[in-house]
PyMOL Python script that loads the backbone (N, CA, C, O; Angstrom):
from pymol import cmd

cmd.read_pdbstr("""\
ATOM      1  N   MET A   1      64.169 104.739 109.229  1.00  0.00           N
ATOM      2  CA  MET A   1      65.086 104.193 108.305  1.00  0.00           C
ATOM      3  C   MET A   1      64.723 105.109 107.091  1.00  0.00           C
ATOM      4  O   MET A   1      63.717 105.791 106.895  1.00  0.00           O
ATOM      5  N   HIS A   2      65.975 104.898 106.248  1.00  0.00           N
ATOM      6  CA  HIS A   2      65.631 106.128 104.801  1.00  0.00           C
ATOM      7  C   HIS A   2      64.997 105.234 103.813  1.00  0.00           C
ATOM      8  O   HIS A   2      65.094 104.011 103.915  1.00  0.00           O
ATOM      9  N   TYR A   3      64.431 105.739 102.981  1.00  0.00           N
ATOM     10  CA  TYR A   3      63.970 105.240 102.010  1.00  0.00           C
ATOM     11  C   TYR A   3      64.293 106.164 100.507  1.00  0.00           C
ATOM     12  O   TYR A   3      64.490 107.374 100.615  1.00  0.00           O
ATOM     13  N   VAL A   4      64.320 105.641  99.423  1.00  0.00           N
ATOM     14  CA  VAL A   4      65.045 106.254  98.648  1.00  0.00           C
ATOM     15  C   VAL A   4      63.847 106.512  97.209  1.00  0.00           C
ATOM     16  O   VAL A   4      63.493 105.716  96.339  1.00  0.00           O
ATOM     17  N   SER A   5      63.518 107.758  97.412  1.00  0.00           N
ATOM     18  CA  SER A   5      62.046 107.592  96.250  1.00  0.00           C
ATOM     19  C   SER A   5      62.146 106.982  95.047  1.00  0.00           C
ATOM     20  O   SER A   5      63.299 106.624  94.807  1.00  0.00           O
ATOM     21  N   LEU A   6      61.318 106.724  94.163  1.00  0.00           N
ATOM     22  CA  LEU A   6      61.330 105.774  93.156  1.00  0.00           C
ATOM     23  C   LEU A   6      61.925 106.554  92.088  1.00  0.00           C
ATOM     24  O   LEU A   6      62.579 105.961  91.230  1.00  0.00           O
ATOM     25  N   ILE A   7      61.754 108.025  92.028  1.00  0.00           N
ATOM     26  CA  ILE A   7      62.437 108.714  91.070  1.00  0.00           C
ATOM     27  C   ILE A   7      63.672 108.760  90.861  1.00  0.00           C
ATOM     28  O   ILE A   7      64.216 108.720  89.757  1.00  0.00           O
ATOM     29  N   THR A   8      64.358 108.877  92.259  1.00  0.00           N
ATOM     30  CA  THR A   8      65.952 108.786  92.700  1.00  0.00           C
ATOM     31  C   THR A   8      66.379 107.379  92.424  1.00  0.00           C
ATOM     32  O   THR A   8      67.477 107.080  91.956  1.00  0.00           O
ATOM     33  N   TYR A   9      65.485 106.585  92.730  1.00  0.00           N
ATOM     34  CA  TYR A   9      65.796 104.848  92.381  1.00  0.00           C
ATOM     35  C   TYR A   9      65.906 104.762  90.695  1.00  0.00           C
ATOM     36  O   TYR A   9      66.828 104.037  90.321  1.00  0.00           O
ATOM     37  N   LEU A  10      65.257 105.273  89.818  1.00  0.00           N
ATOM     38  CA  LEU A  10      65.453 104.983  88.429  1.00  0.00           C
ATOM     39  C   LEU A  10      66.531 105.550  87.895  1.00  0.00           C
ATOM     40  O   LEU A  10      67.249 105.072  87.017  1.00  0.00           O
ATOM     41  N   VAL A  11      66.680 106.974  88.647  1.00  0.00           N
ATOM     42  CA  VAL A  11      67.684 107.776  87.889  1.00  0.00           C
ATOM     43  C   VAL A  11      69.074 107.087  88.505  1.00  0.00           C
ATOM     44  O   VAL A  11      69.956 107.018  87.649  1.00  0.00           O
ATOM     45  N   ILE A  12      69.383 106.659  89.574  1.00  0.00           N
ATOM     46  CA  ILE A  12      70.256 105.519  89.881  1.00  0.00           C
ATOM     47  C   ILE A  12      70.758 104.518  88.846  1.00  0.00           C
ATOM     48  O   ILE A  12      71.826 104.405  88.245  1.00  0.00           O
ATOM     49  N   CYS A  13      69.454 103.735  88.849  1.00  0.00           N
ATOM     50  CA  CYS A  13      69.897 102.479  87.771  1.00  0.00           C
ATOM     51  C   CYS A  13      69.949 102.816  86.334  1.00  0.00           C
ATOM     52  O   CYS A  13      70.418 101.941  85.605  1.00  0.00           O
ATOM     53  N   SER A  14      69.497 104.089  85.705  1.00  0.00           N
ATOM     54  CA  SER A  14      69.653 104.237  84.846  1.00  0.00           C
ATOM     55  C   SER A  14      70.988 104.940  84.622  1.00  0.00           C
ATOM     56  O   SER A  14      71.369 104.959  83.452  1.00  0.00           O
ATOM     57  N   HIS A  15      71.814 105.557  85.589  1.00  0.00           N
ATOM     58  CA  HIS A  15      73.197 105.753  85.666  1.00  0.00           C
ATOM     59  C   HIS A  15      73.837 104.249  85.622  1.00  0.00           C
ATOM     60  O   HIS A  15      74.583 103.815  84.745  1.00  0.00           O
ATOM     61  N   ILE A  16      73.524 103.791  86.393  1.00  0.00           N
ATOM     62  CA  ILE A  16      74.323 102.052  86.194  1.00  0.00           C
ATOM     63  C   ILE A  16      74.108 101.418  85.268  1.00  0.00           C
ATOM     64  O   ILE A  16      74.996 100.599  85.033  1.00  0.00           O
ATOM     65  N   ASP A  17      72.953 101.424  84.321  1.00  0.00           N
ATOM     66  CA  ASP A  17      72.973 100.841  82.963  1.00  0.00           C
ATOM     67  C   ASP A  17      73.946 101.613  82.109  1.00  0.00           C
ATOM     68  O   ASP A  17      74.991 101.124  81.680  1.00  0.00           O
ATOM     69  N   GLY A  18      73.617 102.624  81.927  1.00  0.00           N
ATOM     70  CA  GLY A  18      74.349 103.467  81.024  1.00  0.00           C
ATOM     71  C   GLY A  18      76.016 103.417  81.547  1.00  0.00           C
ATOM     72  O   GLY A  18      76.688 104.168  80.839  1.00  0.00           O
ATOM     73  N   ASN A  19      76.619 102.899  82.331  1.00  0.00           N
ATOM     74  CA  ASN A  19      77.549 103.112  82.544  1.00  0.00           C
ATOM     75  C   ASN A  19      78.211 101.418  82.477  1.00  0.00           C
ATOM     76  O   ASN A  19      79.430 101.297  82.349  1.00  0.00           O
ATOM     77  N   LYS A  20      77.493 100.401  82.555  1.00  0.00           N
ATOM     78  CA  LYS A  20      77.914  99.292  82.948  1.00  0.00           C
ATOM     79  C   LYS A  20      79.003  98.519  82.443  1.00  0.00           C
ATOM     80  O   LYS A  20      79.592  97.676  83.120  1.00  0.00           O
ATOM     81  N   ALA A  21      79.356  98.883  80.905  1.00  0.00           N
ATOM     82  CA  ALA A  21      80.395  98.523  80.643  1.00  0.00           C
ATOM     83  C   ALA A  21      81.790  99.055  81.408  1.00  0.00           C
ATOM     84  O   ALA A  21      82.561  98.309  82.011  1.00  0.00           O
ATOM     85  N   GLN A  22      81.942 100.442  81.261  1.00  0.00           N
ATOM     86  CA  GLN A  22      82.993 100.836  82.492  1.00  0.00           C
ATOM     87  C   GLN A  22      82.905 100.159  83.650  1.00  0.00           C
ATOM     88  O   GLN A  22      83.932  99.503  83.822  1.00  0.00           O
ATOM     89  N   TYR A  23      82.151 100.037  84.490  1.00  0.00           N
ATOM     90  CA  TYR A  23      81.822  99.293  85.661  1.00  0.00           C
ATOM     91  C   TYR A  23      82.689  97.605  85.908  1.00  0.00           C
ATOM     92  O   TYR A  23      83.393  97.171  86.820  1.00  0.00           O
ATOM     93  N   ILE A  24      82.156  96.962  84.480  1.00  0.00           N
ATOM     94  CA  ILE A  24      82.810  95.716  84.566  1.00  0.00           C
ATOM     95  C   ILE A  24      84.192  95.719  84.151  1.00  0.00           C
ATOM     96  O   ILE A  24      84.989  94.850  84.503  1.00  0.00           O
ATOM     97  N   LYS A  25      84.543  96.917  83.233  1.00  0.00           N
ATOM     98  CA  LYS A  25      86.069  96.892  83.122  1.00  0.00           C
ATOM     99  C   LYS A  25      86.736  97.612  84.404  1.00  0.00           C
ATOM    100  O   LYS A  25      87.883  97.319  84.741  1.00  0.00           O
ATOM    101  N   THR A  26      86.278  98.180  84.822  1.00  0.00           N
ATOM    102  CA  THR A  26      87.063  98.415  86.362  1.00  0.00           C
ATOM    103  C   THR A  26      86.967  97.175  87.238  1.00  0.00           C
ATOM    104  O   THR A  26      87.926  96.776  87.900  1.00  0.00           O
ATOM    105  N   LEU A  27      85.893  96.635  87.223  1.00  0.00           N
ATOM    106  CA  LEU A  27      85.961  95.362  88.051  1.00  0.00           C
ATOM    107  C   LEU A  27      86.881  94.521  87.662  1.00  0.00           C
ATOM    108  O   LEU A  27      87.528  93.925  88.524  1.00  0.00           O
ATOM    109  N   ALA A  28      87.087  94.336  86.522  1.00  0.00           N
ATOM    110  CA  ALA A  28      88.032  93.306  85.756  1.00  0.00           C
ATOM    111  C   ALA A  28      89.592  93.523  86.024  1.00  0.00           C
ATOM    112  O   ALA A  28      90.454  92.685  86.286  1.00  0.00           O
ATOM    113  N   ASP A  29      89.692  95.007  85.868  1.00  0.00           N
ATOM    114  CA  ASP A  29      90.825  95.504  85.788  1.00  0.00           C
ATOM    115  C   ASP A  29      91.514  95.417  87.352  1.00  0.00           C
ATOM    116  O   ASP A  29      92.721  95.224  87.502  1.00  0.00           O
ATOM    117  N   SER A  30      90.682  95.567  88.353  1.00  0.00           N
ATOM    118  CA  SER A  30      91.053  95.293  89.773  1.00  0.00           C
ATOM    119  C   SER A  30      91.230  94.008  90.127  1.00  0.00           C
ATOM    120  O   SER A  30      92.117  93.810  90.957  1.00  0.00           O
ATOM    121  N   VAL A  31      90.535  92.932  89.662  1.00  0.00           N
ATOM    122  CA  VAL A  31      90.756  91.683  90.177  1.00  0.00           C
ATOM    123  C   VAL A  31      91.514  91.123  89.409  1.00  0.00           C
ATOM    124  O   VAL A  31      91.825  89.975  89.728  1.00  0.00           O
ATOM    125  N   ALA A  32      92.056  91.647  88.221  1.00  0.00           N
ATOM    126  CA  ALA A  32      93.233  91.279  87.327  1.00  0.00           C
ATOM    127  C   ALA A  32      94.531  91.343  88.557  1.00  0.00           C
ATOM    128  O   ALA A  32      95.311  90.391  88.564  1.00  0.00           O
ATOM    129  N   ILE A  33      94.677  92.138  89.276  1.00  0.00           N
ATOM    130  CA  ILE A  33      96.048  92.118  90.082  1.00  0.00           C
ATOM    131  C   ILE A  33      95.419  90.982  91.620  1.00  0.00           C
ATOM    132  O   ILE A  33      94.486  91.056  92.420  1.00  0.00           O
ATOM    133  N   LYS A  34      96.493  90.081  91.387  1.00  0.00           N
ATOM    134  CA  LYS A  34      96.599  89.034  92.230  1.00  0.00           C
ATOM    135  C   LYS A  34      97.093  89.367  93.612  1.00  0.00           C
ATOM    136  O   LYS A  34      98.225  89.054  93.980  1.00  0.00           O
ATOM    137  N   SER A  35      96.056  90.136  94.529  1.00  0.00           N
ATOM    138  CA  SER A  35      96.494  90.735  95.751  1.00  0.00           C
ATOM    139  C   SER A  35      95.682  89.988  96.681  1.00  0.00           C
ATOM    140  O   SER A  35      94.603  90.344  97.154  1.00  0.00           O
ATOM    141  N   VAL A  36      96.310  88.914  96.894  1.00  0.00           N
ATOM    142  CA  VAL A  36      95.650  88.017  98.331  1.00  0.00           C
ATOM    143  C   VAL A  36      96.677  88.458  99.467  1.00  0.00           C
ATOM    144  O   VAL A  36      97.888  88.239  99.419  1.00  0.00           O
ATOM    145  N   SER A  37      96.071  89.051 100.396  1.00  0.00           N
ATOM    146  CA  SER A  37      96.598  89.317 101.602  1.00  0.00           C
ATOM    147  C   SER A  37      97.416  88.544 102.570  1.00  0.00           C
ATOM    148  O   SER A  37      98.419  88.755 103.253  1.00  0.00           O
ATOM    149  N   ALA A  38      96.476  87.427 102.330  1.00  0.00           N
ATOM    150  CA  ALA A  38      96.737  85.980 103.062  1.00  0.00           C
ATOM    151  C   ALA A  38      98.276  85.648 103.017  1.00  0.00           C
ATOM    152  O   ALA A  38      99.095  85.376 103.895  1.00  0.00           O
ATOM    153  N   TRP A  39      98.354  85.789 101.531  1.00  0.00           N
ATOM    154  CA  TRP A  39      99.537  85.301 100.974  1.00  0.00           C
ATOM    155  C   TRP A  39     100.754  86.309 101.335  1.00  0.00           C
ATOM    156  O   TRP A  39     100.639  87.508 101.080  1.00  0.00           O
ATOM    157  N   PRO A  40     101.469  85.990 101.703  1.00  0.00           N
ATOM    158  CA  PRO A  40     103.048  86.758 102.033  1.00  0.00           C
ATOM    159  C   PRO A  40     103.589  87.279 100.566  1.00  0.00           C
ATOM    160  O   PRO A  40     103.748  88.441 100.194  1.00  0.00           O
ATOM    161  N   GLU A  41     103.812  86.095  99.877  1.00  0.00           N
ATOM    162  CA  GLU A  41     104.303  86.314  98.726  1.00  0.00           C
ATOM    163  C   GLU A  41     103.886  87.526  97.530  1.00  0.00           C
ATOM    164  O   GLU A  41     104.496  88.026  96.585  1.00  0.00           O
ATOM    165  N   SER A  42     102.518  87.698  98.113  1.00  0.00           N
ATOM    166  CA  SER A  42     101.768  88.581  96.919  1.00  0.00           C
ATOM    167  C   SER A  42     101.522  89.951  97.520  1.00  0.00           C
ATOM    168  O   SER A  42     100.646  90.711  97.106  1.00  0.00           O
ATOM    169  N   ARG A  43     102.406  90.238  98.593  1.00  0.00           N
ATOM    170  CA  ARG A  43     102.287  91.324  99.422  1.00  0.00           C
ATOM    171  C   ARG A  43     102.554  92.918  98.330  1.00  0.00           C
ATOM    172  O   ARG A  43     101.936  93.962  98.537  1.00  0.00           O
ATOM    173  N   PRO A  44     103.552  92.741  97.254  1.00  0.00           N
ATOM    174  CA  PRO A  44     103.630  93.689  96.405  1.00  0.00           C
ATOM    175  C   PRO A  44     102.673  94.039  95.565  1.00  0.00           C
ATOM    176  O   PRO A  44     102.592  95.169  95.083  1.00  0.00           O
ATOM    177  N   GLU A  45     101.787  92.996  95.299  1.00  0.00           N
ATOM    178  CA  GLU A  45     100.550  93.680  94.507  1.00  0.00           C
ATOM    179  C   GLU A  45      99.600  94.220  95.506  1.00  0.00           C
ATOM    180  O   GLU A  45      99.207  95.374  95.338  1.00  0.00           O
ATOM    181  N   CYS A  46      99.108  93.427  96.694  1.00  0.00           N
ATOM    182  CA  CYS A  46      98.541  94.210  97.409  1.00  0.00           C
ATOM    183  C   CYS A  46      98.814  95.766  97.558  1.00  0.00           C
ATOM    184  O   CYS A  46      97.893  96.582  97.539  1.00  0.00           O
ATOM    185  N   VAL A  47     100.008  96.081  97.692  1.00  0.00           N
ATOM    186  CA  VAL A  47     100.401  97.511  97.494  1.00  0.00           C
ATOM    187  C   VAL A  47      99.979  97.943  95.959  1.00  0.00           C
ATOM    188  O   VAL A  47      99.434  99.024  95.742  1.00  0.00           O
ATOM    189  N   ARG A  48     100.218  97.201  95.141  1.00  0.00           N
ATOM    190  CA  ARG A  48      99.655  97.763  93.745  1.00  0.00           C
ATOM    191  C   ARG A  48      98.476  98.049  93.691  1.00  0.00           C
ATOM    192  O   ARG A  48      98.120  99.214  93.516  1.00  0.00           O
ATOM    193  N   VAL A  49      97.608  97.031  93.831  1.00  0.00           N
ATOM    194  CA  VAL A  49      96.269  97.267  94.125  1.00  0.00           C
ATOM    195  C   VAL A  49      95.518  98.285  94.774  1.00  0.00           C
ATOM    196  O   VAL A  49      94.472  98.809  94.394  1.00  0.00           O
ATOM    197  N   MET A  50      96.326  98.545  96.024  1.00  0.00           N
ATOM    198  CA  MET A  50      95.706  99.846  96.796  1.00  0.00           C
ATOM    199  C   MET A  50      96.494 101.035  96.123  1.00  0.00           C
ATOM    200  O   MET A  50      96.013 102.140  96.375  1.00  0.00           O
ATOM    201  N   LYS A  51      97.337 101.028  95.515  1.00  0.00           N
ATOM    202  CA  LYS A  51      97.521 102.643  94.886  1.00  0.00           C
ATOM    203  C   LYS A  51      96.794 102.502  93.423  1.00  0.00           C
ATOM    204  O   LYS A  51      96.736 103.590  92.852  1.00  0.00           O
ATOM    205  N   TRP A  52      96.288 101.530  92.765  1.00  0.00           N
ATOM    206  CA  TRP A  52      95.672 101.500  91.662  1.00  0.00           C
ATOM    207  C   TRP A  52      94.100 101.862  92.077  1.00  0.00           C
ATOM    208  O   TRP A  52      93.347 102.348  91.233  1.00  0.00           O
ATOM    209  N   PHE A  53      93.673 101.600  93.392  1.00  0.00           N
ATOM    210  CA  PHE A  53      92.299 102.310  94.205  1.00  0.00           C
ATOM    211  C   PHE A  53      92.472 103.627  94.430  1.00  0.00           C
ATOM    212  O   PHE A  53      91.584 104.437  94.165  1.00  0.00           O
ATOM    213  N   GLY A  54      93.730 103.999  94.984  1.00  0.00           N
ATOM    214  CA  GLY A  54      94.092 105.379  95.172  1.00  0.00           C
ATOM    215  C   GLY A  54      93.585 105.890  94.118  1.00  0.00           C
ATOM    216  O   GLY A  54      92.525 106.512  94.191  1.00  0.00           O
ATOM    217  N   GLU A  55      94.194 105.737  93.033  1.00  0.00           N
ATOM    218  CA  GLU A  55      94.480 106.423  91.715  1.00  0.00           C
ATOM    219  C   GLU A  55      93.100 107.078  91.542  1.00  0.00           C
ATOM    220  O   GLU A  55      92.728 108.251  91.514  1.00  0.00           O
ATOM    221  N   LYS A  56      92.267 105.495  91.402  1.00  0.00           N
ATOM    222  CA  LYS A  56      90.782 105.752  90.977  1.00  0.00           C
ATOM    223  C   LYS A  56      90.110 107.024  91.925  1.00  0.00           C
ATOM    224  O   LYS A  56      89.356 107.868  91.441  1.00  0.00           O
ATOM    225  N   LEU A  57      90.574 106.992  93.521  1.00  0.00           N
ATOM    226  CA  LEU A  57      89.749 108.050  94.191  1.00  0.00           C
ATOM    227  C   LEU A  57      89.878 109.123  93.460  1.00  0.00           C
ATOM    228  O   LEU A  57      89.033 109.789  92.862  1.00  0.00           O
ATOM    229  N   LYS A  58      91.692 109.303  93.617  1.00  0.00           N
ATOM    230  CA  LYS A  58      91.880 110.749  93.157  1.00  0.00           C
ATOM    231  C   LYS A  58      91.203 111.495  92.031  1.00  0.00           C
ATOM    232  O   LYS A  58      91.127 112.718  91.912  1.00  0.00           O
ATOM    233  N   GLU A  59      90.677 110.476  91.144  1.00  0.00           N
ATOM    234  CA  GLU A  59      90.138 110.844  90.204  1.00  0.00           C
ATOM    235  C   GLU A  59      88.528 111.376  90.289  1.00  0.00           C
ATOM    236  O   GLU A  59      87.870 112.137  89.580  1.00  0.00           O
ATOM    237  N   LEU A  60      88.231 110.617  91.477  1.00  0.00           N
ATOM    238  CA  LEU A  60      86.875 111.474  91.803  1.00  0.00           C
ATOM    239  C   LEU A  60      87.092 112.360  92.935  1.00  0.00           C
ATOM    240  O   LEU A  60      86.286 112.345  93.865  1.00  0.00           O
ATOM    241  N   GLY A  61      87.878 112.959  92.945  1.00  0.00           N
ATOM    242  CA  GLY A  61      88.272 113.728  93.747  1.00  0.00           C
ATOM    243  C   GLY A  61      88.832 113.556  95.176  1.00  0.00           C
ATOM    244  O   GLY A  61      89.083 114.570  95.828  1.00  0.00           O
ATOM    245  N   ALA A  62      89.022 112.455  95.646  1.00  0.00           N
ATOM    246  CA  ALA A  62      89.085 112.380  97.138  1.00  0.00           C
ATOM    247  C   ALA A  62      90.803 112.538  97.410  1.00  0.00           C
ATOM    248  O   ALA A  62      91.533 112.613  96.422  1.00  0.00           O
ATOM    249  N   ALA A  63      91.352 112.581  98.697  1.00  0.00           N
ATOM    250  CA  ALA A  63      92.552 112.941  98.848  1.00  0.00           C
ATOM    251  C   ALA A  63      93.000 111.617  99.847  1.00  0.00           C
ATOM    252  O   ALA A  63      92.413 111.100 100.798  1.00  0.00           O
ATOM    253  N   VAL A  64      94.427 111.284  99.130  1.00  0.00           N
ATOM    254  CA  VAL A  64      94.493 109.951  99.375  1.00  0.00           C
ATOM    255  C   VAL A  64      95.687 110.113  99.730  1.00  0.00           C
ATOM    256  O   VAL A  64      96.485 110.832  99.129  1.00  0.00           O
ATOM    257  N   GLU A  65      95.972 109.352 100.914  1.00  0.00           N
ATOM    258  CA  GLU A  65      97.261 109.191 101.952  1.00  0.00           C
ATOM    259  C   GLU A  65      97.832 107.707 101.892  1.00  0.00           C
ATOM    260  O   GLU A  65      96.989 106.889 102.259  1.00  0.00           O
ATOM    261  N   TYR A  66      99.121 107.125 101.499  1.00  0.00           N
ATOM    262  CA  TYR A  66      99.346 106.267 101.422  1.00  0.00           C
ATOM    263  C   TYR A  66     100.384 106.181 103.186  1.00  0.00           C
ATOM    264  O   TYR A  66     100.749 107.233 103.710  1.00  0.00           O
ATOM    265  N   ARG A  67     100.655 104.987 103.749  1.00  0.00           N
ATOM    266  CA  ARG A  67     101.190 104.656 104.765  1.00  0.00           C
ATOM    267  C   ARG A  67     102.280 103.071 104.743  1.00  0.00           C
ATOM    268  O   ARG A  67     102.103 101.969 104.223  1.00  0.00           O
ATOM    269  N   GLU A  68     103.008 103.445 105.281  1.00  0.00           N
ATOM    270  CA  GLU A  68     103.956 102.565 105.557  1.00  0.00           C
ATOM    271  C   GLU A  68     103.120 101.007 106.182  1.00  0.00           C
ATOM    272  O   GLU A  68     102.408 101.034 107.186  1.00  0.00           O
ATOM    273  N   LEU A  69     103.346  99.890 105.476  1.00  0.00           N
ATOM    274  CA  LEU A  69     102.499  98.692 106.050  1.00  0.00           C
ATOM    275  C   LEU A  69     103.370  98.193 107.181  1.00  0.00           C
ATOM    276  O   LEU A  69     102.692  97.949 108.179  1.00  0.00           O
ATOM    277  N   GLY A  70     104.284  98.032 107.290  1.00  0.00           N
ATOM    278  CA  GLY A  70     105.288  97.172 108.386  1.00  0.00           C
ATOM    279  C   GLY A  70     105.395  95.936 108.219  1.00  0.00           C
ATOM    280  O   GLY A  70     104.874  95.541 107.177  1.00  0.00           O
ATOM    281  N   GLN A  71     105.886  95.147 108.866  1.00  0.00           N
ATOM    282  CA  GLN A  71     105.805  93.793 108.427  1.00  0.00           C
ATOM    283  C   GLN A  71     104.362  92.745 108.533  1.00  0.00           C
ATOM    284  O   GLN A  71     103.346  92.691 109.227  1.00  0.00           O
ATOM    285  N   GLN A  72     104.751  92.259 107.807  1.00  0.00           N
ATOM    286  CA  GLN A  72     103.429  90.876 107.619  1.00  0.00           C
ATOM    287  C   GLN A  72     103.455  90.121 108.418  1.00  0.00           C
ATOM    288  O   GLN A  72     104.518  89.574 108.711  1.00  0.00           O
ATOM    289  N   VAL A  73     102.528  89.887 108.923  1.00  0.00           N
ATOM    290  CA  VAL A  73     102.448  88.492 109.731  1.00  0.00           C
ATOM    291  C   VAL A  73     101.257  87.460 109.469  1.00  0.00           C
ATOM    292  O   VAL A  73     100.057  87.707 109.596  1.00  0.00           O
ATOM    293  N   THR A  74     101.747  86.439 109.137  1.00  0.00           N
ATOM    294  CA  THR A  74     100.696  85.603 108.773  1.00  0.00           C
ATOM    295  C   THR A  74      99.995  84.582 109.884  1.00  0.00           C
ATOM    296  O   THR A  74     100.722  84.060 110.729  1.00  0.00           O
ATOM    297  N   ILE A  75      98.762  84.347 109.869  1.00  0.00           N
ATOM    298  CA  ILE A  75      97.985  83.532 110.513  1.00  0.00           C
ATOM    299  C   ILE A  75      99.022  82.416 111.323  1.00  0.00           C
ATOM    300  O   ILE A  75      98.942  82.285 112.544  1.00  0.00           O
ATOM    301  N   PHE A  76      99.685  81.884 110.763  1.00  0.00           N
ATOM    302  CA  PHE A  76     100.527  80.586 111.574  1.00  0.00           C
ATOM    303  C   PHE A  76     101.651  81.471 112.529  1.00  0.00           C
ATOM    304  O   PHE A  76     101.971  81.123 113.665  1.00  0.00           O
ATOM    305  N   GLN A  77     102.084  82.467 111.954  1.00  0.00           N
ATOM    306  CA  GLN A  77     102.844  83.227 112.931  1.00  0.00           C
ATOM    307  C   GLN A  77     101.975  83.641 114.216  1.00  0.00           C
ATOM    308  O   GLN A  77     102.291  83.359 115.372  1.00  0.00           O
ATOM    309  N   GLN A  78     100.991  84.254 113.885  1.00  0.00           N
ATOM    310  CA  GLN A  78     100.337  84.571 115.292  1.00  0.00           C
ATOM    311  C   GLN A  78      99.913  83.929 115.988  1.00  0.00           C
ATOM    312  O   GLN A  78      99.823  84.240 117.176  1.00  0.00           O
ATOM    313  N   PHE A  79      99.385  82.497 115.377  1.00  0.00           N
ATOM    314  CA  PHE A  79      99.332  81.553 116.303  1.00  0.00           C
ATOM    315  C   PHE A  79     100.318  81.038 117.039  1.00  0.00           C
ATOM    316  O   PHE A  79     100.131  80.754 118.222  1.00  0.00           O
ATOM    317  N   ASN A  80     101.450  80.861 116.449  1.00  0.00           N
ATOM    318  CA  ASN A  80     102.561  80.268 116.903  1.00  0.00           C
ATOM    319  C   ASN A  80     103.177  81.245 118.393  1.00  0.00           C
ATOM    320  O   ASN A  80     103.511  80.889 119.523  1.00  0.00           O
ATOM    321  N   ALA A  81     103.124  82.372 117.821  1.00  0.00           N
ATOM    322  CA  ALA A  81     103.146  83.673 119.052  1.00  0.00           C
ATOM    323  C   ALA A  81     102.418  83.516 120.199  1.00  0.00           C
ATOM    324  O   ALA A  81     102.832  83.835 121.314  1.00  0.00           O
ATOM    325  N   CYS A  82     101.058  82.906 119.901  1.00  0.00           N
ATOM    326  CA  CYS A  82     100.090  83.298 120.902  1.00  0.00           C
ATOM    327  C   CYS A  82     100.099  81.574 121.645  1.00  0.00           C
ATOM    328  O   CYS A  82      99.502  81.481 122.718  1.00  0.00           O
ATOM    329  N   MET A  83     100.698  80.396 121.128  1.00  0.00           N
ATOM    330  CA  MET A  83     100.605  79.325 121.668  1.00  0.00           C
ATOM    331  C   MET A  83     102.072  79.511 122.431  1.00  0.00           C
ATOM    332  O   MET A  83     102.265  78.780 123.402  1.00  0.00           O
ATOM    333  N   LEU A  84     102.898  80.253 122.126  1.00  0.00           N
ATOM    334  CA  LEU A  84     104.056  80.428 122.885  1.00  0.00           C
ATOM    335  C   LEU A  84     103.912  81.530 124.132  1.00  0.00           C
ATOM    336  O   LEU A  84     104.854  81.957 124.799  1.00  0.00           O
ATOM    337  N   ASN A  85     103.214  81.707 124.207  1.00  0.00           N
ATOM    338  CA  ASN A  85     102.640  83.086 125.459  1.00  0.00           C
ATOM    339  C   ASN A  85     102.050  82.129 126.237  1.00  0.00           C
ATOM    340  O   ASN A  85     102.253  81.954 127.438  1.00  0.00           O
ATOM    341  N   LEU A  86     101.143  81.371 125.359  1.00  0.00           N
ATOM    342  CA  LEU A  86     100.364  80.495 126.548  1.00  0.00           C
ATOM    343  C   LEU A  86     101.439  79.198 127.556  1.00  0.00           C
ATOM    344  O   LEU A  86     101.292  78.711 128.677  1.00  0.00           O
ATOM    345  N   LEU A  87     102.426  79.031 126.544  1.00  0.00           N
ATOM    346  CA  LEU A  87     103.388  77.808 127.266  1.00  0.00           C
ATOM    347  C   LEU A  87     104.100  78.388 128.095  1.00  0.00           C
ATOM    348  O   LEU A  87     104.538  77.682 129.003  1.00  0.00           O
ATOM    349  N   LEU A  88     104.481  79.905 128.086  1.00  0.00           N
ATOM    350  CA  LEU A  88     105.299  80.398 129.257  1.00  0.00           C
ATOM    351  C   LEU A  88     104.332  80.760 130.476  1.00  0.00           C
ATOM    352  O   LEU A  88     104.607  80.542 131.656  1.00  0.00           O
ATOM    353  N   ILE A  89     103.127  81.359 129.995  1.00  0.00           N
ATOM    354  CA  ILE A  89     102.099  81.478 130.933  1.00  0.00           C
ATOM    355  C   ILE A  89     102.320  80.182 131.727  1.00  0.00           C
ATOM    356  O   ILE A  89     102.725  80.312 132.882  1.00  0.00           O
ATOM    357  N   ALA A  90     102.087  78.856 131.210  1.00  0.00           N
ATOM    358  CA  ALA A  90     102.095  77.448 131.993  1.00  0.00           C
ATOM    359  C   ALA A  90     103.222  77.126 132.790  1.00  0.00           C
ATOM    360  O   ALA A  90     103.199  76.587 133.897  1.00  0.00           O
ATOM    361  N   ILE A  91     104.081  77.449 132.228  1.00  0.00           N
ATOM    362  CA  ILE A  91     105.363  77.498 132.759  1.00  0.00           C
ATOM    363  C   ILE A  91     105.712  78.415 134.068  1.00  0.00           C
ATOM    364  O   ILE A  91     106.296  78.013 135.075  1.00  0.00           O
ATOM    365  N   ASN A  92     105.350  79.392 133.890  1.00  0.00           N
ATOM    366  CA  ASN A  92     105.377  80.079 135.156  1.00  0.00           C
ATOM    367  C   ASN A  92     104.374  79.823 136.075  1.00  0.00           C
ATOM    368  O   ASN A  92     104.601  79.651 137.273  1.00  0.00           O
ATOM    369  N   TRP A  93     103.489  79.795 135.668  1.00  0.00           N
ATOM    370  CA  TRP A  93     102.265  78.950 136.846  1.00  0.00           C
ATOM    371  C   TRP A  93     103.034  78.172 137.585  1.00  0.00           C
ATOM    372  O   TRP A  93     103.469  78.616 138.647  1.00  0.00           O
ATOM    373  N   ASN A  94     103.296  77.074 137.229  1.00  0.00           N
ATOM    374  CA  ASN A  94     103.886  75.645 137.932  1.00  0.00           C
ATOM    375  C   ASN A  94     105.076  76.074 138.579  1.00  0.00           C
ATOM    376  O   ASN A  94     105.633  75.164 139.192  1.00  0.00           O
ATOM    377  N   PHE A  95     105.725  77.357 138.640  1.00  0.00           N
ATOM    378  CA  PHE A  95     106.881  77.384 139.383  1.00  0.00           C
ATOM    379  C   PHE A  95     106.763  78.757 140.454  1.00  0.00           C
ATOM    380  O   PHE A  95     107.679  79.010 141.237  1.00  0.00           O
TER     381      PHE A  95
END
""", "prot")
cmd.dss("prot")
cmd.show_as("cartoon", "prot")
cmd.util.cbc("prot")
cmd.orient("prot")
């Protein structure tokens, strides 16, 4: 297990304390985008928040690549597909 030295810990805490307002603003900006991935109607907002985070990462020097997501499948669609498969298996078993 790796431990952080006390000096390193104090430097990190000092940095966080010194940038607290910016961190709070960044968090507020990100959660202001209603990006609930379980809601199909908020899919555009999910894409928007991912692009927002991508820009933040680019500002830090990261390479970002966006990919097409494809169709969203809700939990109910997954459940229905699973039940249909089980039903088809049961029907085939009886014949």
